[in-house]
C-alpha positions in Angstrom: -55.1 -170.5 149.2 -54.4 -167.4 147.2 -55.2 -165.3 150.3 -51.9 -166.5 151.6 -50.0 -164.6 149.0 -51.0 -160.9 149.2 -50.6 -158.8 146.0 -49.3 -155.3 145.8 -47.6 -152.8 143.6 -43.8 -153.2 143.5 -41.9 -150.6 145.5 -38.5 -149.3 144.3 -36.5 -151.3 146.9 -38.4 -154.5 145.9 -37.8 -154.1 142.2 -34.6 -156.0 141.8 -35.7 -159.1 143.7 -39.1 -159.1 141.9 -37.5 -158.8 138.5 -34.9 -161.5 139.1 -37.7 -163.8 140.3 -39.6 -163.3 137.1 -36.4 -163.6 135.0 -35.7 -166.9 136.8 -39.1 -168.3 135.6 -37.9 -167.6 132.1 -34.6 -169.4 132.6 -32.6 -166.2 132.7 -30.1 -164.7 135.1 -30.2 -160.9 135.4 -27.1 -159.0 136.3 -27.1 -155.7 138.1 -26.7 -154.1 134.7 -29.7 -155.9 133.4 -31.8 -154.8 136.4 -30.9 -151.2 136.0 -31.6 -151.3 132.2 -35.1 -152.7 132.9 -35.7 -150.2 135.7 -34.9 -147.4 133.2 -37.4 -148.8 130.7 -40.1 -149.2 133.4 -39.6 -145.6 134.6 -42.9 -144.0 135.5 -44.8 -147.2 134.9 -43.4 -148.8 138.1 -46.9 -148.5 139.8 -48.2 -150.8 137.1 -45.8 -153.7 138.2 -47.6 -156.1 140.5 -46.2 -158.8 142.7 -47.6 -161.6 144.8 -45.6 -162.3 148.0 -44.9 -165.1 150.4 -43.7 -163.2 153.4 -41.3 -160.6 152.1 -40.3 -162.8 149.1 -41.9 -162.1 145.6 -43.3 -165.3 144.2 -45.4 -164.0 141.3 -45.4 -161.0 139.0 -47.0 -159.2 136.1 -46.7 -155.7 134.8 -47.6 -153.4 131.8 -46.3 -150.4 130.0 -48.4 -147.7 128.4 -47.9 -147.8 124.7 -49.6 -146.7 121.5 -50.5 -149.6 119.1 -51.5 -149.0 115.5 -54.9 -150.5 114.8 -56.7 -151.1 111.5 -57.3 -147.8 109.8 -53.9 -146.4 110.9 -55.1 -145.4 114.4 -52.4 -145.3 117.1 -54.4 -146.2 120.2 -53.3 -146.5 123.9 -52.8 -150.1 125.0 -51.5 -151.9 128.1 -48.4 -153.8 126.9 -48.2 -156.6 129.3 -44.8 -158.1 130.4 -42.9 -159.5 133.3 -45.3 -162.3 133.9 -44.1 -165.3 136.0 -44.7 -167.4 139.0 -41.9 -169.0 141.0 -41.5 -172.7 140.4 -42.0 -173.3 144.1 -45.5 -171.7 144.0 -47.1 -172.8 140.8 -50.6 -174.3 140.6 -51.9 -172.1 143.5 -53.9 -169.6 141.5 -51.3 -166.8 141.7 -51.2 -166.0 138.0 -54.9 -166.0 137.7 -55.2 -163.6 140.7 -52.5 -161.3 139.4 -54.1 -161.2 135.9 -57.6 -160.5 137.3 -56.2 -157.7 139.5 -54.4 -156.2 136.5 -57.4 -156.2 134.1 -59.8 -155.1 136.8 -57.6 -152.1 137.7 -57.4 -151.1 134.0 -61.2 -151.3 133.8 -62.0 -149.5 137.1 -59.5 -146.7 136.4 -60.7 -146.1 132.8 -57.1 -146.8 131.6 -56.3 -148.5 128.3 -59.2 -150.5 126.8 -56.9 -153.1 125.2 -54.2 -155.3 126.7 -51.6 -156.9 124.4 -48.8 -159.4 125.1 -46.4 -161.8 123.5 -46.8 -165.2 125.2 -44.0 -167.5 126.2 -46.5 -170.3 126.0 -49.5 -169.9 123.7 -51.9 -172.0 125.8 -51.7 -169.9 128.9 -53.7 -166.8 128.1 -56.9 -168.0 126.4 -58.4 -168.7 129.9 -58.0 -165.0 130.7 -59.8 -163.9 127.6 -56.8 -163.2 125.3 -57.1 -164.2 121.7 -54.2 -164.8 119.2 -54.6 -161.7 117.0 -51.3 -161.8 115.1 -48.7 -164.4 114.2 -45.2 -164.2 112.9 -43.2 -166.2 110.4 -39.8 -167.6 111.4 -38.1 -167.5 108.0 -35.0 -169.2 106.7 -34.0 -168.1 103.2 -31.5 -170.0 101.1 -29.4 -167.1 99.7 -27.9 -169.3 96.9 -31.4 -169.8 95.4 -32.7 -166.3 96.1 -32.4 -164.6 92.7 -35.1 -162.0 92.1 -37.6 -162.8 89.4 -37.5 -161.2 85.9 -40.6 -159.1 86.6 -39.3 -157.4 89.7 -38.7 -153.7 89.1 -35.0 -152.7 89.2 -33.7 -151.9 92.6 -33.4 -148.1 93.2 -31.7 -146.0 95.8 -28.6 -146.9 97.8 -27.8 -149.0 100.9 -25.2 -147.7 103.3 -23.6 -149.1 106.5 -24.2 -147.0 109.6 -23.1 -147.5 113.2 -26.2 -148.3 115.3 -25.0 -146.2 118.3 -24.9 -143.1 116.0 -28.2 -143.7 114.2 -30.9 -143.6 116.8 -32.6 -140.4 115.6 -32.5 -141.6 112.0 -33.9 -145.0 112.9 -36.6 -143.4 115.0 -37.7 -141.2 112.1 -38.0 -144.2 109.7 -39.6 -146.5 112.3 -42.2 -143.8 113.2 -43.1 -143.3 109.6 -43.7 -147.0 109.2 -45.5 -147.7 112.4 -48.1 -145.0 112.0 -49.6 -147.0 109.0 -48.7 -150.6 110.0 -51.1 -152.6 112.2 -49.4 -154.2 115.2 -46.5 -151.7 115.5 -46.1 -149.7 118.7 -44.6 -146.3 119.4 -41.0 -146.3 120.7 -39.9 -143.7 123.2 -36.3 -143.0 124.1 -36.1 -145.8 126.7 -37.5 -148.4 124.3 -35.0 -147.4 121.6 -32.2 -147.8 124.2 -33.3 -151.3 124.9 -33.7 -152.1 121.2 -30.1 -151.0 120.4 -28.5 -152.2 123.6 -26.0 -154.8 122.6 -24.2 -156.6 125.5 -21.9 -159.4 124.4 -23.4 -161.9 126.7 -26.7 -161.7 124.9 -25.4 -162.3 121.4 -25.2 -166.1 121.7 -22.0 -166.3 119.7 -23.1 -163.9 117.0 -21.5 -160.6 116.1 -22.4 -157.2 117.4 -25.4 -155.5 115.7 -24.9 -154.3 112.1 -27.1 -151.6 110.6 -27.8 -150.6 107.0 -30.0 -147.8 105.9 -31.7 -147.4 102.5 -31.8 -144.0 100.9 -34.4 -143.3 98.1 -33.1 -141.8 94.8 -33.8 -138.3 96.2 -31.6 -139.0 99.2 -34.5 -139.5 101.7 -33.8 -142.4 104.2 -36.8 -144.7 103.9 -35.7 -148.1 105.4 -33.2 -149.9 107.6 -32.2 -153.4 108.6 -30.6 -154.5 111.9 -28.8 -157.8 111.8 -26.0 -160.0 113.2 -23.8 -162.6 111.6 -23.4 -166.1 112.9 -22.2 -168.7 110.4 -23.9 -169.9 108.3 -26.7 -167.4 108.8 -27.4 -163.7 108.6 -29.6 -163.1 111.6 -32.2 -160.5 110.8 -33.1 -158.6 113.9 -35.5 -156.0 112.5 -36.4 -154.6 109.1 -38.5 -151.4 108.5 -39.3 -150.1 105.0 -41.5 -147.2 104.2 -41.6 -148.1 100.5 -41.5 -151.3 98.4 -38.2 -150.2 96.8 -36.6 -150.0 100.2 -37.9 -153.4 101.2 -36.5 -155.0 98.1 -33.2 -153.3 98.3 -32.6 -154.2 102.0 -33.5 -157.9 101.3 -31.2 -157.9 98.3 -28.4 -156.6 100.5 -28.9 -159.2 103.2 -29.1 -162.1 100.7 -25.9 -161.0 99.0 -23.7 -161.0 102.1 -20.7 -163.3 101.4 -19.9 -166.4 103.3 -23.4 -166.6 104.8 -25.7 -168.8 102.7 -28.8 -168.3 104.8 -30.8 -165.4 106.2 -33.0 -166.1 109.3 -35.5 -163.8 110.9 -39.0 -162.9 111.8 -41.6 -161.5 109.3 -45.3 -161.0 108.9 -47.5 -163.8 107.6 -47.9 -161.9 104.3 -44.1 -161.1 104.0 -43.7 -160.0 100.3 -40.2 -161.6 99.9 -41.4 -164.9 98.2 -43.1 -162.8 95.5 -39.8 -161.1 94.7 -37.9 -164.4 94.1 -37.7 -166.5 91.0 -37.7 -169.5 93.2 -40.2 -168.9 96.0 -39.2 -172.2 97.7 -35.9 -170.6 98.7 -38.0 -169.3 101.6 -39.1 -171.8 104.3 -41.1 -170.7 107.3 -42.8 -171.9 110.4 -45.7 -170.0 112.0 -45.6 -168.8 115.6 -48.2 -166.9 117.6 -47.1 -163.4 118.5 -49.7 -160.8 119.4 -52.3 -161.9 122.0 -55.0 -159.3 122.5 -57.4 -158.9 125.4 -60.3 -156.4 125.1 -60.5 -154.9 128.6 -63.5 -152.7 127.7 -65.3 -154.1 124.7 -67.3 -150.9 124.0 -64.3 -148.6 123.9 -62.0 -151.0 122.1 -64.4 -151.7 119.2 -65.0 -148.0 118.7 -61.2 -147.3 118.6 -60.5 -149.1 115.3 -61.7 -148.6 111.7 -63.5 -151.2 109.6 -62.7 -151.9 106.0 -66.3 -152.0 104.9 -69.5 -150.5 106.5 -71.0 -152.7 109.2 -74.1 -152.7 111.3 -74.3 -155.7 113.6 -75.2 -156.7 117.1 -72.6 -158.8 118.9 -73.5 -161.0 121.9 -70.3 -161.2 123.9 -69.6 -163.6 126.8 -66.8 -162.8 129.2 -66.4 -165.0 132.2 -63.1 -163.5 133.3 -64.1 -159.9 133.0 -67.9 -160.0 133.6 -68.4 -156.3 133.0 -68.0 -157.0 129.3 -70.8 -159.6 129.0 -73.7 -158.3 127.1 -74.9 -157.2 123.6 -73.2 -154.4 121.6 -74.5 -152.6 118.6 -71.4 -151.9 116.4 -72.0 -149.5 113.5 -69.3 -148.2 111.2 -69.3 -146.3 107.9 -67.5 -143.3 106.3 -68.7 -141.0 109.0 -67.2 -142.9 111.9 -67.6 -145.8 114.4 -70.0 -146.3 117.3 -70.3 -149.2 119.7 -73.0 -149.1 122.4 -74.8 -151.6 124.7 -78.2 -152.7 123.3 -81.0 -155.1 124.0 -81.6 -155.7 120.3 -81.4 -159.3 118.9 -77.9 -160.4 118.2 -76.4 -161.4 114.8 -73.4 -163.2 116.2 -72.4 -164.7 119.6 -68.8 -165.0 120.6 -66.5 -164.8 123.6 -64.1 -162.0 124.5 -61.2 -164.3 123.4 -62.6 -164.6 119.9 -63.2 -160.9 119.8 -59.6 -160.3 120.8 -58.4 -162.7 118.1 -60.1 -160.8 115.3 -59.5 -157.3 116.6 -56.3 -156.5 114.7 -57.7 -157.8 111.4 -55.6 -160.9 111.1 -57.5 -163.9 112.3 -60.7 -164.2 110.4 -64.0 -164.4 112.2 -65.2 -166.8 109.5 -62.3 -169.1 110.4 -63.3 -169.1 114.1 -66.9 -169.8 113.1 -65.7 -172.8 111.0 -63.9 -174.0 114.1 -67.2 -173.8 116.1 -66.0 -170.9 118.3 -68.4 -168.3 116.9 -72.1 -168.8 116.6 -74.2 -167.2 113.9 -77.6 -166.1 115.2 -78.9 -164.4 112.1 -78.2 -165.4 108.5 -75.2 -163.5 107.1 -74.0 -162.2 110.4 -70.7 -164.0 110.3 -69.9 -163.0 106.8 -70.7 -159.3 107.4 -68.6 -159.2 110.6 -65.7 -161.1 109.0 -65.5 -158.7 106.0 -65.6 -155.7 108.3 -63.0 -156.9 110.8 -60.5 -158.2 108.3 -57.5 -156.0 107.7 -55.6 -155.1 104.5 -52.4 -156.6 105.7 -51.5 -159.1 108.4 -50.7 -157.6 111.9 -47.1 -158.0 112.9 -44.7 -156.5 115.4 -41.0 -156.3 114.4 -39.7 -156.8 117.9 -40.1 -160.6 117.6 -41.2 -162.5 120.7 -40.3 -159.8 123.2 -43.1 -157.4 122.2 -43.4 -154.9 125.1 -39.6 -154.6 125.8 -38.9 -152.8 122.5 
């Protein structure tokens, strides 16, 4: 049946109809302004946008942007940031999404493009069948400002916080953001078009909240080292994004947000290991729910595993199964120490057997391989294999992306 819906790269004159079809699957209406804003973001990546067609009508889509993602060890590495995934309601359950995803991953592999694909899923259950694993989650925080006094052992807040107009601050924000993202696992680079989208603030997308507000933290020597983007909608301060290059900036920005008058709550996204509860005298002022965020797919296992660093030396053989991208199936000798990382195909006996989805889940150092083994999703073939791999893959901090759910757009 899938042969009835040919797939091809989206042409410029097809872009608006294709984009509106995908937006409709998300329950959104895109104006001409919205379409042109996305067209500007897509830019030279238009050949990476794929559509499935019924006659001349687009009925399915997927696309990706070329981005740099910071991996464990502080390594900005090329990824395919996947977005614009959708199938028209009239054409679901016909294999269109599977065919588009297979085409996308196969093209990345055959052209030697990015060895890693990353996305933020609208529904967490969709992408495991394509070999994606949940590699990073986010907390959805609500903080009761009335109970959010800092603890007695928290160092005094230093530096100053100042209001800045977002439209005037893009170079400053880019400077701070870039300093943070180079050392923070899960953060991507942001070129000019992505900053434009991040700071674009049309009234119809505010859902009754105010326009964007921005505060910048300056260290005692006057160096800007943090910022917070937020909106106000009673009773909450809606935190949009916070970036801090130093603990003092992080504490000062949170103190500012918690002290805003007439808004007894602060809501926003944060990493699983957000430090805020450890600043507060009453940690229960923070309540949170966990949501999946970064889904990772290793397009080429050999190149992907060699691209990141490992926190302890490791010398293991992984037996990888990959039904969706069969070129990855096989055994790989992964060796890492202070001199570097190598990953090569091998016929040696394996220490651990796992699927590509599990490998994607542990890739950013968040999900523990030992946890997956406890769930029966990783098989230990040699004693100690799981513990050695788990220790090596684990990161110092939890991976997180500050763009919230809309990962590749910002």
